[in-house]
N, C-alpha and C positions, 0 to 999 in steps of 0.2 A: 504493499499500499504505499502510494507516496507520501512524504510528510507534507502536512498542511491539508490532507484530504481528511474523510471520514475518520474519527478518532484521534483527529491531530488538533492543536490551537489553531486560530485563525490567523491569517498573513500578519508579520510582525517584523520588526527590524532586530538585526542579529544583536544579540546581547552580548555584552562584554562583561563577563563572570568574574567576580571576586575570587580571588584564590583563598579566602579564609571565611567561612569554612568551605572545606573542599569537598564537593558533594560528587558523586559519579552523574554522569552523564544520562539522560533517558530520552526516548525516541521526542518527547515533547519539547525537548531542548533544540531540536534540529529544524532545519530548515528543508523544504522542499527543494526539488533540483532547480525548478523555474525560479524560486524566491532567492535560493543561493545564488544562481548565475546572475541575479541582478544585483546582488549585494557583495560578491567576491571581491571587487577590485578594492571596494572600501575594506573589507574584512581583512584582506592581506596587508594591505597597509598599515592597519592598527596592529595586526599581529607582528610585522616586521620590526616596529617598535617597541613592543612587548617583549619578544625574542632578543633583542640587543642586551637586556639586562638579565637574560637566563643562559646564554653562552658563554662559556670559559675555554679558552685555548689551553691546552695541555702540551707545550712544546710545539714544534712545527707540522707535525703530521698527526694530532689528535685534537679533539675537542669534545667537551661535554655539553649537552643541549638538555637542561633541566625542564621536564615537561611540568605541565599544569592543567587544569581544567580548560583553559582558551587554546592551549597548543595541541590539546587532544581533540577538542571539538573540531579545529580546523583539519587534522588528519583525517578524521572520520567524515567529515562533509566532501573533503577531496577525494575519498575513497568512493563515496557514493555518487559522486559526480563523474569520477572518470571510470567506474565500471556501470554507471546508468541503473543504479540499484534504487529500487522504489518498494519492493515487497517488504511487509512488515518483519517476516522472519528473517530476512537476510540484513535488514538494518540492524534488528537485534542482535543478529551474530556479529557484525562489525562493531557495535556497543561491548558486546561481551568480551571482543579480543582486544579494544583498546583502552578500556575502562580501568585494566589494571595498572596502565600506566600512570594514572593520577595519583599524586599523594594521598596518603591516608591520614595526614595529620601528626602522625609519629615518624615521618622519615621525607626525604628527598627522593625524587625519582630522575634519572637522567639515560639520555640516549649518547652511549660513547659512539664516536665515528673516528674511523682511523682514515686518513686522507692521504692519498698517494697518487698523482696524475698520472705518472708512467706507469703502465701495465706490468712491466718486466720489474721493476721496483716494488710496486704493490704486490706481486707474485712472493718476491724474496723476503719482504717486510711481513707478510702476515705469515709467512713460514717460521720466521724468527721469532715472531711474536705470540707463538702459542701460549694461552692460559694469561694473556695481558689483562683481561677484563677483571680477575680476580686480584690484580696487583695495584687498582686505584683505589685512592684513599682520599678523605677529607679531614680537617682538623680544625675543630673550634679552640681558639686560645684558651689554654689553661685545662685541656683535656687531652687525653691519647687520642691517636690517629685511628680514624674509622673506617675500615675496609668496606669495599663495596660488596654487597651480595649481586650476584651477577646471573643474567640469563635463566630466571626461575622458572621460564616455560618450556624451555628447551636448551640443551647445550649447543653452543656455537663455536667451540674449539675442540680440537682433538689434539694427540700427540705431535701431530706433523703440521697444523696451521690453526690459525684462527681467522674469524670471520672479520670485516669490517665494520661491523655494525653490532653492537650489544645493548642491551638494557639492564642498567644498575638501580639497585635501591641501597641507599643510605640509612639504617636505620638507628634512630638518636634515643640514648636515655634521656630521662626526664630533665636531669642537672644540665646536660649539653644542650638540648633544645633550648631551655630558659636562659643560659648565656647568650647563646646565639640571638635569642629576640631582644635580649637587653644590650645588645651592640657589641658583644665580643667579635673580634675578628674571625675570619674564615680562610683557610687556604686549603689546595688540594695539589695532588701529586699522582705519580705511577711510581712504582718501586720493581717494575720488571726490569731484569738485567740486561735486555737490550733496549729500554725505553726508560730510563730514568729520569724524571722532571720533577719539578714543585713549583708551583705558582707561589708569588708573594702574596700578602693579605689581599684580597680582593676587594675592588672598588666599594664604596659605602652603599651606592644604589643597587649594585648586584647582591651584596650581603643582605640588603634591606628586602630585596625582591624574594629571595630565597628563604629568608627566615618567616616570612609571611605565610609559607607553606605549612609551617610547623603550628598546630594547636597548643593554646594555653593551658590546656588540661587533657592531655593526650592519654590516649588509651594504649598500652603497648604492643606491639605486634610482636610476632616470633622474631627469633635470631636478632638480638639487640647488637651489642658491642662485639665486634671480631677484630681483636688485636691485629696487626700485621705480621705473620710469621716470615721468617728467612725463607727467601726464594731459591728454589733447586731446580734448575734447569742446566742438565748437562750439555746439551747442543751448544755449540759455539755460536757466537753472534756474527751476524753479518757485518 
């Protein structure tokens, strides 16, 4: 069923969702294909400004894109547009696939992208960087580093290579979340032996945007703090 038809709310302008509290998307939050086409240019412009405070470069060849309700709504709307999806059950399937990428109030969620323009360099790098997704961390000032929980839906690395895209969850303890909300600085990095990098303290506007993803009174999720272990990778780096 096309969003905006029977069982959907009447035509409306696309909402800019607050990231607090972070609710999951429903079919009622989406625009129909025709409505979205009319508003797509304005939505993309708004989204690009929004994402500038949610993308962090990790060195020359990696970046973290922190997701929230608005970034995921855009991805869902684009998928519906590209695939011309209008049946209710197929729309719900897309929501079921993308909603887990929205933060839950106790965590930050990000897409890790490994970026190499040269195909041969990309093949060599992805072979050398097997397991890199498990070596990404963030650190709130005054607290130990917090390692990412990676690819909970399915593994994207094997002993021989990794994927160029990974989905990460950083699960916060309450004291760490409170410190970030209260203004503590935030840094990120990677400890893979073939890709060691650390950012400085993130800019205040980026830190504030990410802190807004955390509820003031969070309900703990599974797998909270995971200290960074020594990385054992016997294969030589390129």
